[in-house]
C-alpha positions in Angstrom: -12.2 -156.4 -51.7 -13.5 -153.0 -52.4 -14.0 -150.5 -49.2 -17.6 -149.9 -48.2 -16.5 -146.4 -47.9 -15.3 -145.6 -51.3 -11.8 -143.8 -51.1 -11.8 -140.6 -53.9 -9.0 -141.2 -56.3 -7.5 -138.7 -58.0 -7.3 -141.0 -61.3 -9.1 -144.0 -62.1 -7.2 -146.2 -65.2 -10.0 -148.8 -66.8 -7.7 -151.4 -68.1 -4.4 -152.5 -67.1 -3.2 -153.5 -70.4 -0.2 -152.1 -72.8 -1.2 -148.2 -71.8 -3.1 -148.5 -68.8 0.2 -150.4 -67.1 2.3 -147.2 -68.4 -0.1 -144.6 -66.7 -0.5 -146.4 -63.5 3.5 -146.4 -63.2 3.7 -142.7 -64.4 1.2 -141.1 -62.7 1.8 -143.0 -59.3 5.2 -141.7 -59.5 4.0 -138.2 -57.9 3.4 -139.5 -53.8 0.5 -137.1 -54.0 -1.8 -138.4 -56.3 -4.1 -141.4 -55.1 -4.7 -143.3 -58.8 -6.7 -146.7 -58.9 -6.2 -149.2 -61.7 -8.9 -151.4 -62.8 -8.7 -154.8 -64.8 -11.3 -157.2 -66.2 -8.8 -160.1 -66.0 -7.1 -161.5 -63.3 -3.1 -161.1 -62.4 -0.2 -162.7 -64.7 0.3 -165.4 -62.4 0.5 -168.4 -65.4 3.8 -169.2 -66.4 3.1 -169.9 -69.9 2.3 -165.5 -70.0 6.2 -165.4 -68.6 8.0 -167.9 -70.8 8.2 -166.2 -74.2 7.4 -169.9 -76.2 4.2 -170.5 -74.0 2.3 -167.9 -76.1 1.4 -171.0 -78.1 -0.4 -172.5 -75.7 -2.6 -169.4 -74.6 -3.8 -169.4 -77.6 -7.0 -171.4 -76.4 -6.6 -170.0 -72.9 -10.0 -168.3 -72.3 -9.0 -167.0 -68.7 -6.4 -164.0 -70.1 -8.4 -163.5 -73.2 -11.3 -161.9 -74.2 -11.9 -164.5 -76.9 -13.5 -161.8 -79.1 -15.2 -162.7 -82.8 -16.0 -160.8 -85.8 -19.6 -160.3 -87.2 -19.4 -162.6 -90.5 -17.2 -160.7 -93.1 -18.9 -160.5 -96.2 -15.4 -160.2 -98.3 -14.3 -163.6 -96.4 -16.7 -166.1 -97.5 -18.9 -164.7 -94.7 -17.0 -166.4 -91.8 -16.6 -165.4 -88.8 -13.1 -164.2 -87.4 -11.3 -165.0 -83.9 -10.0 -162.0 -82.7 -7.8 -163.0 -79.6 -7.2 -159.8 -76.9 -5.7 -159.9 -73.8 -8.1 -160.1 -70.5 -5.1 -160.0 -67.7 -2.6 -157.8 -66.2 -0.4 -156.7 -69.3 -3.6 -157.3 -71.5 -2.3 -157.9 -75.3 1.2 -157.5 -74.4 0.8 -160.8 -72.0 -0.1 -162.9 -74.8 1.7 -161.4 -77.9 4.6 -162.4 -79.9 6.7 -159.8 -78.6 8.1 -158.2 -81.7 9.2 -155.0 -80.9 8.2 -152.8 -84.1 7.6 -149.1 -84.0 6.6 -148.0 -87.6 8.3 -144.9 -89.1 8.3 -141.7 -89.2 6.0 -141.0 -92.0 3.7 -142.5 -90.2 3.8 -140.0 -87.8 3.9 -137.0 -89.6 0.8 -138.1 -91.3 -1.0 -138.5 -87.7 0.0 -134.7 -87.3 -1.5 -133.9 -90.6 -4.4 -135.5 -90.5 -5.1 -133.3 -87.3 -2.9 -135.1 -84.1 -0.8 -132.0 -83.4 2.3 -132.7 -81.6 2.1 -136.8 -82.2 4.8 -136.1 -85.9 7.6 -138.4 -85.6 9.8 -135.8 -83.6 7.0 -135.9 -80.5 6.7 -139.5 -80.5 10.6 -140.4 -80.8 11.6 -139.0 -77.3 8.8 -141.0 -76.0 9.9 -144.5 -78.0 13.5 -143.9 -76.2 12.3 -143.2 -72.9 10.5 -146.2 -72.8 13.0 -148.3 -73.9 16.4 -150.5 -72.7 17.6 -151.6 -75.3 20.4 -154.6 -74.7 22.6 -153.1 -77.5 22.7 -150.1 -76.2 21.4 -146.1 -76.7 21.5 -144.2 -79.8 20.1 -141.7 -81.7 17.0 -144.0 -82.1 17.0 -146.3 -79.4 16.7 -146.1 -75.6 19.0 -148.0 -73.0 17.5 -146.8 -69.4 13.6 -147.2 -69.8 11.5 -149.8 -68.0 10.9 -151.7 -71.4 13.2 -154.1 -72.0 14.2 -154.5 -75.6 16.5 -157.6 -76.6 18.1 -159.9 -79.6 16.3 -163.5 -79.1 18.2 -165.9 -77.4 17.5 -168.7 -79.5 16.8 -168.9 -82.9 15.2 -172.2 -85.2 17.7 -172.8 -88.0 14.7 -172.5 -90.8 14.2 -168.9 -89.3 17.8 -168.0 -90.8 16.9 -169.8 -93.8 14.1 -167.4 -94.5 16.9 -164.6 -93.9 18.8 -166.2 -96.4 15.7 -166.6 -99.0 14.6 -162.9 -98.8 18.0 -161.6 -99.3 18.1 -164.2 -102.6 15.0 -162.3 -103.5 16.4 -159.3 -103.7 15.4 -157.5 -100.0 18.2 -156.0 -97.9 19.5 -157.5 -94.8 18.3 -155.9 -91.7 19.3 -156.0 -88.6 17.4 -153.1 -87.0 14.0 -152.5 -88.1 13.6 -149.7 -85.9 16.7 -148.4 -87.1 17.1 -145.5 -90.2 15.5 -147.9 -92.8 13.2 -150.5 -92.1 13.5 -152.2 -95.2 14.1 -156.0 -96.0 14.5 -158.9 -93.8 16.0 -160.1 -90.7 15.4 -161.2 -87.0 13.1 -159.8 -84.8 14.0 -157.7 -81.5 11.4 -158.5 -79.0 10.1 -157.5 -75.4 12.6 -159.8 -73.0 14.0 -159.6 -70.0 16.8 -162.3 -69.4 15.0 -164.7 -71.9 11.1 -164.1 -70.0 8.5 -161.8 -71.5 8.6 -158.6 -70.6 5.1 -157.3 -70.9 3.8 -154.0 -69.6 3.0 -155.1 -66.5 6.3 -156.5 -65.9 8.2 -153.4 -66.9 5.5 -150.9 -65.9 3.2 -152.4 -63.1 5.5 -154.7 -61.3 8.2 -151.5 -59.9 4.8 -149.7 -59.0 3.1 -152.3 -56.5 4.8 -151.4 -54.0 3.9 -147.7 -54.1 1.2 -146.8 -51.6 -0.5 -144.3 -53.7 -1.0 -147.1 -56.3 -4.2 -149.5 -55.9 -4.5 -152.5 -58.3 -7.9 -154.6 -58.9 -7.9 -157.3 -60.7 -11.4 -159.0 -61.9 -12.9 -155.4 -61.8 -15.2 -155.4 -65.0 -16.3 -151.3 -66.2 -19.7 -150.9 -66.6 -19.7 -147.0 -67.2 -18.2 -144.0 -66.8 -20.4 -142.1 -64.3 -21.4 -138.4 -64.8 -22.7 -135.1 -63.2 -23.4 -131.9 -65.4 -21.0 -133.2 -68.0 -18.0 -134.0 -66.0 -16.6 -137.3 -64.9 -17.4 -138.2 -61.4 -16.0 -141.4 -61.7 -16.6 -145.4 -62.8 -19.1 -148.0 -62.1 -17.6 -151.4 -62.0 -18.4 -154.9 -60.8 -16.2 -157.4 -58.7 -16.7 -160.4 -57.6 -20.4 -160.6 -58.9 -21.3 -157.3 -56.7 -21.3 -153.7 -58.1 -19.1 -150.8 -57.1 -18.5 -147.1 -57.7 -15.2 -145.5 -57.3 -15.4 -141.8 -57.5 -12.7 -139.9 -59.3 -11.4 -136.4 -58.5 -9.3 -135.5 -61.6 -9.9 -138.0 -64.1 -11.0 -141.1 -65.9 -9.1 -142.6 -68.4 -10.1 -145.3 -70.1 -7.3 -148.0 -71.6 -9.4 -150.7 -73.0 -8.0 -150.6 -76.4 -9.5 -150.2 -79.9 -12.9 -153.0 -78.7 -13.2 -151.7 -75.1 -12.2 -148.3 -75.0 -15.2 -147.8 -77.3 -17.6 -150.0 -75.6 -17.0 -148.5 -72.4 -17.8 -145.0 -73.9 -20.8 -145.9 -75.3 -22.5 -147.6 -72.3 -21.5 -144.3 -70.6 -23.4 -142.4 -72.9 -20.7 -141.2 -75.3 -21.6 -142.3 -78.8 -24.1 -142.4 -81.9 -27.3 -140.7 -80.0 -29.5 -142.9 -82.1 -27.9 -146.1 -81.7 -27.8 -145.4 -78.0 -31.5 -144.4 -77.6 -32.6 -147.6 -79.0 -30.6 -149.5 -76.6 -32.0 -147.3 -73.8 -28.9 -145.7 -73.1 -29.1 -141.5 -72.2 -27.4 -139.7 -74.0 -24.3 -137.7 -72.6 -22.8 -136.8 -75.8 -23.7 -137.6 -79.2 -20.6 -138.6 -80.6 -20.9 -140.5 -84.5 -17.3 -141.7 -84.5 -16.8 -143.4 -81.3 -16.7 -147.1 -82.7 -15.9 -145.7 -86.1 -13.0 -145.8 -87.9 -11.9 -148.9 -86.5 -8.3 -150.7 -89.0 -6.8 -154.0 -88.6 -3.4 -155.8 -90.5 -5.4 -158.4 -92.5 -3.0 -161.7 -92.8 -2.2 -164.4 -94.9 -0.6 -167.6 -93.9 1.3 -169.6 -96.3 2.0 -172.8 -94.9 4.4 -175.5 -96.7 5.3 -179.0 -95.5 9.0 -179.5 -93.8 11.2 -182.2 -95.3 13.3 -182.2 -92.2 12.1 -182.6 -88.2 14.0 -179.3 -87.5 10.5 -177.0 -86.9 8.5 -176.8 -83.7 5.7 -178.8 -84.8 6.2 -181.7 -82.9 8.2 -180.4 -79.9 6.6 -181.2 -76.2 5.4 -178.4 -74.4 6.2 -179.9 -71.2 10.5 -181.0 -72.5 10.7 -177.4 -73.7 9.2 -175.8 -70.5 11.7 -178.0 -68.3 14.4 -177.3 -70.4 13.3 -173.5 -70.3 13.6 -173.4 -66.3 16.5 -175.8 -65.1 18.7 -174.4 -67.9 17.6 -170.7 -66.7 15.4 -169.2 -69.4 17.6 -171.0 -72.3 16.8 -172.8 -75.5 13.7 -173.3 -77.7 11.3 -171.7 -74.4 12.9 -168.3 -75.2 11.3 -168.1 -78.6 8.7 -165.7 -79.5 8.3 -168.7 -82.5 7.7 -165.5 -84.8 11.6 -165.2 -84.9 12.4 -163.7 -88.5 10.2 -161.5 -90.7 10.5 -158.5 -92.5 9.2 -155.5 -95.0 8.8 -155.1 -98.7 7.2 -152.2 -101.0 5.3 -153.8 -103.7 4.4 -152.2 -106.8 1.5 -151.0 -105.9 2.8 -148.6 -102.9 2.1 -145.0 -102.9 5.4 -143.8 -101.5 8.7 -144.7 -100.4 7.3 -146.6 -97.6 6.8 -150.4 -96.7 3.6 -151.5 -97.4 4.1 -155.8 -96.6 5.0 -156.9 -93.3 6.2 -160.8 -93.0 6.6 -163.2 -90.0 7.8 -166.5 -90.1 7.2 -169.2 -88.2 9.5 -172.3 -88.0 5.9 -174.4 -87.5 2.7 -175.2 -89.5 0.2 -172.3 -88.3 -3.8 -172.8 -89.1 -6.6 -170.8 -87.6 -4.1 -168.7 -84.8 -2.2 -172.3 -83.9 -5.9 -173.7 -82.7 -6.4 -176.1 -85.4 -2.9 -178.6 -85.1 -1.3 -180.0 -88.4 0.2 -183.3 -88.7 4.1 -183.9 -89.6 6.9 -180.6 -89.9 5.9 -177.6 -92.1 6.8 -174.1 -92.1 4.9 -170.4 -92.2 4.6 -166.8 -93.8 2.5 -164.5 -92.4 2.0 -161.2 -94.6 -0.3 -158.7 -94.3 -0.9 -155.3 -95.9 0.3 -152.3 -93.9 -2.0 -149.2 -94.8 -5.5 -150.6 -95.0 -8.1 -148.4 -96.7 -10.8 -150.2 -95.3 -12.8 -148.9 -92.2 -15.3 -150.8 -89.9 -16.8 -150.1 -86.5 -17.6 -151.6 -82.9 -21.1 -151.6 -82.2 -23.5 -152.3 -78.7 -25.3 -154.9 -79.2 -27.2 -154.2 -75.7 -26.7 -151.6 -72.5 -25.1 -154.5 -70.9 -20.9 -154.4 -70.2 -21.0 -158.0 -69.8 -22.5 -158.7 -73.6 -19.7 -158.7 -75.8 -19.8 -155.6 -78.8 -20.4 -156.2 -82.6 -17.0 -156.3 -84.6 -17.8 -155.4 -88.0 -14.3 -155.3 -89.4 -15.3 -155.0 -92.9 -12.1 -156.5 -94.1 -11.6 -156.1 -97.6 -14.5 -153.6 -98.0 -12.7 -150.6 -99.7 -14.6 -149.6 -102.5 -12.0 -149.5 -104.9 -10.7 -152.8 -104.3 -7.5 -151.7 -103.4 -6.9 -153.9 -100.3 -7.7 -157.2 -101.9 -5.0 -156.4 -104.7 -2.9 -155.9 -101.9 -3.5 -159.2 -100.5 -2.8 -160.6 -103.4 0.5 -159.0 -103.8 1.2 -160.2 -100.2 0.6 -163.7 -101.2 2.8 -163.7 -104.2 5.5 -162.5 -102.5 4.8 -165.1 -99.8 5.0 -167.7 -103.1 8.0 -165.9 -104.1 10.4 -165.9 -100.9 9.6 -169.7 -100.5 10.4 -170.7 -103.7 14.0 -169.1 -103.1 16.8 -171.8 -103.1 17.6 -171.2 -99.2 14.5 -173.5 -98.7 15.4 -176.5 -101.6 16.5 -178.7 -98.4 14.0 -177.9 -96.4 10.5 -177.3 -98.9 8.1 -180.2 -99.1 4.6 -180.3 -100.8 2.0 -176.8 -100.2 -0.4 -176.8 -97.5 -2.1 -173.3 -97.9 -2.7 -172.7 -100.6 -2.9 -176.4 -101.9 -1.5 -175.8 -105.6 2.4 -175.5 -106.1 2.0 -172.7 -108.6 -1.2 -171.1 -107.9 -3.3 -168.5 -110.2 -4.4 -165.1 -109.2 -7.7 -166.7 -109.3 -6.6 -169.5 -106.7 -4.8 -167.2 -104.5 -7.9 -164.8 -104.3 -9.9 -167.5 -103.4 -7.0 -168.6 -100.6 -7.1 -165.4 -99.3 -11.0 -165.3 -98.8 -11.2 -168.6 -97.4 -7.9 -168.3 -95.2 -7.0 -164.6 -94.1 -6.8 -163.6 -90.3 -6.2 -161.3 -88.3 -2.7 -160.6 -87.3 -4.1 -158.5 -84.2 -3.6 -154.7 -84.8 -6.8 -153.1 -84.7 -6.6 -149.3 -83.7 -8.9 -146.6 -84.4 -12.5 -146.7 -82.9 -11.8 -143.7 -80.6 -9.9 -141.6 -82.9 -7.9 -138.6 -82.1 -7.6 -135.2 -84.5 -8.7 -131.3 -84.5 -11.6 -131.7 -86.8 -15.5 -131.7 -84.6 -16.0 -135.4 -85.4 -12.6 -136.9 -84.1 -13.4 -138.4 -80.5 -10.6 -137.2 -78.7 -8.4 -134.4 -79.0 -4.7 -134.0 -79.6 -4.2 -134.1 -75.6 -6.6 -137.6 -75.5 -9.3 -135.7 -74.2 -12.7 -137.1 -74.8 -14.8 -134.5 -76.5 -17.9 -132.8 -74.9 -17.5 -134.1 -71.5 -14.4 -132.9 -69.1 -12.3 -135.3 -67.1 -12.3 -138.5 -69.6 -9.4 -139.1 -71.5 -8.8 -142.0 -73.5 -5.1 -143.3 -74.0 -4.5 -146.6 -76.3 -4.8 -147.8 -79.9 -7.9 -146.8 -80.6 -6.5 -142.7 -80.6 -4.7 -143.4 -83.5 -5.8 -141.6 -86.7 -4.5 -144.3 -88.9 -2.8 -147.7 -88.4 1.3 -147.3 -88.7 3.3 -149.5 -90.6 4.4 -152.7 -88.2 3.1 -154.2 -85.2 1.2 -152.0 -82.4 2.8 -152.8 -79.2 5.1 -150.2 -79.2 3.3 -147.6 -80.2 0.4 -148.3 -77.7 3.3 -147.6 -75.2 4.6 -144.6 -76.6 1.0 -142.9 -76.6 1.0 -144.0 -72.8 4.5 -142.1 -72.0 3.3 -139.1 -74.0 0.2 -139.0 -71.9 1.0 -139.4 -68.9 2.9 -135.6 -69.8 -0.1 -134.3 -70.6 -1.9 -135.3 -67.9 0.5 -134.4 -65.3 0.7 -130.9 -67.1 4.5 -131.3 -68.3 5.5 -130.0 -71.8 5.8 -132.4 -74.2 9.2 -133.8 -75.3 10.4 -132.9 -78.9 13.3 -134.5 -80.9 15.9 -132.0 -82.0 15.6 -131.3 -85.9 
């Protein structure tokens, strides 16, 4: 329980997700500072968090999930889309598919050109390397001594190898390292696992630091607002076990709630669009119109087919997998991240040399995030457009932290319709991959889309009816040098003192791939900035 006489902390970190765990570890390395980490969710005790294949069982587990939904999406048949986000120590790194992907150098050079000074490839690569402990060892692009274990999969379903073979038949090169010199191609993902178990940010960063006397971790603590005095943050108000508390901060409040919760907390604290705050009765501290704006996400379309052989994961017993996993010392299908294979392709619409489509292959039938179980056996190809032009927004619905914010993703909302054309490319290329000879012995009847050879019109209708998030929201507290940017290049919130945002919400634009590794990198670099250290730079 919190003390009746509050301790004054040097740093208060709000959110024990990927970024918050990194900051808790790095800042508490200094024995002269006192750090408080607040997490709204519980401890990461559940066995299915740590068994990689358990992610399928975590889908509907509300105790570790914020269970968000979007507002009706106009370009997606007015559907309300489910947005699962981790509400547990480790955040979404405790419930994700563990794919370790960074993006490519040009992604980060574009950040710097957009005003995120110092966040170019030379500025971020040393922090990717610092974080990483790659099973394959160190080289110019990889680390082998960091807290985050990055491993090859211990178990791979035969169909995942079939997908890779099909990709090669379709003209894509084989790629054994999507984080190497070239991202293009097909292969097996490396995953954030240690000895066959999930290596979340909580496992990698928080567990080694939990014994430090200068680090306090409080779970079940929901932050309601940041408090200010004469424009400087003084602490964080939060609710724990139904009671209201206030934790004072001597140096900084570090907001690490992610692309939804971070802008929500800023707005609840009076930092946001003044007109909207006034309507809700929130006193404006800083009129910051872009708080909550610039929302971006990778929209994903799943092509699903029946399998003619029973080699998929569809009918495997969860209990049998768990017994096998724990009895055999973290071996077998329990070590699978389910999305074992994938790849990156460059469509005819790509404006530069970067891949603009990413695939995740699942040797099981996946519909509605796995919440809708289909009968029989099958397999799924996820495909997403990596650099969407559409932008959405996070809005408050009330002045209460207990009310979920309104998520207006605005998928396919770009004025020229480019995102929709790219989603059509994603669906078409998925069809091409599944039509290759490698799949012939396994290819059954189509499920989604239901047509064997769909027309463009049928694919467009399929996209509007079935596309979903692939869990990569970013951008709602954009970093930049212009006056409208929410945070500056050192992640300090404009207009106040003593507050930084450190998470995926500060990304000016989506990187080309999964967002967990980039979020960890952001926090690694932020730790040096907060501690006043000169940021690392790669040579050359």
